C-alpha positions in Angstrom: 0.0 0.0 0.0 1.2 3.6 -0.6 2.6 5.4 2.4 -0.3 7.9 2.4 -2.8 5.0 2.8 -0.7 3.5 5.6 -0.7 6.9 7.4 -4.5 7.1 7.2 -4.8 3.6 8.6 -2.4 4.5 11.4 -4.3 7.7 12.2 -7.6 5.8 12.4 -6.0 3.3 14.7 -4.6 6.0 16.9 -8.0 7.8 17.1 -9.8 4.5 18.1 -7.2 3.7 20.7 -7.3 7.2 22.2 -11.0 7.1 22.6 -10.8 3.7 24.4 -8.1 5.1 26.7 -9.9 8.3 27.6 -7.7 10.6 25.6 -9.7 13.6 24.3 -7.1 15.1 22.1 -3.6 14.4 20.7 -1.7 17.3 19.2 1.9 18.5 18.6 3.2 21.7 20.2 6.8 22.9 20.1 8.0 19.5 18.7 6.3 17.6 21.6 3.3 15.4 21.4 0.6 16.2 23.9 -2.1 13.7 25.0 -5.0 15.4 26.8 -7.3 13.2 28.8 -11.0 13.2 29.7 -11.7 13.5 33.4 -12.5 9.8 33.4 -9.5 8.0 31.9 -7.3 4.9 32.3 -4.4 6.8 34.0 -3.6 5.2 37.3 -0.4 5.1 39.5 0.8 1.8 37.9 0.5 3.1 34.4 2.1 6.4 35.3 5.1 4.6 36.9 5.4 2.3 33.9 5.4 5.3 31.5 8.0 7.1 33.6 10.2 4.0 33.6 10.0 3.7 29.8 10.3 7.3 28.8 12.3 8.8 31.7 13.0 12.5 31.3 11.3 12.5 27.9 7.8 12.6 29.5 5.9 15.1 31.6 2.8 13.9 33.3 0.3 16.4 34.7 -2.5 14.8 36.7 -4.4 18.0 37.6 -7.9 19.0 36.7 -7.2 18.7 33.0 -4.7 15.8 32.9 -2.2 15.6 30.1 1.0 13.9 29.1 3.6 15.7 27.1 6.2 13.5 25.3 9.4 14.4 23.6 9.5 11.9 20.7 12.7 12.0 18.7 12.9 10.9 15.1 10.7 11.2 12.1 8.1 8.5 12.5 5.8 10.1 15.1 2.8 8.1 14.1 4.6 4.9 15.0 5.9 6.5 18.3 2.3 7.6 19.2 1.0 4.1 18.5 3.8 2.5 20.6 3.0 5.0 23.4 -0.7 4.1 23.3 0.0 0.4 23.3 1.8 0.8 26.7 -1.6 1.6 28.2 -3.1 -1.6 27.0 -0.5 -4.0 28.3 
């Protein structure tokens, strides 16, 4: 399949996963990917600890009134990095 088609498939997968995980919005700001969460979401202390272990200083977790996670993904394939990040919630 052409790369454009694969990108559309990946974006659809990301949107479906985000909805299941309680993520209201994913966007990029100043070269960082930001995951904004609904008030009811799948964030819990175990998942936060796991993400911190995996991403170290490359992640900022804000668990306030409007929870979000800001990730510093290096490299060109951000769609793949976002998919990998979301898959960490499922396991």
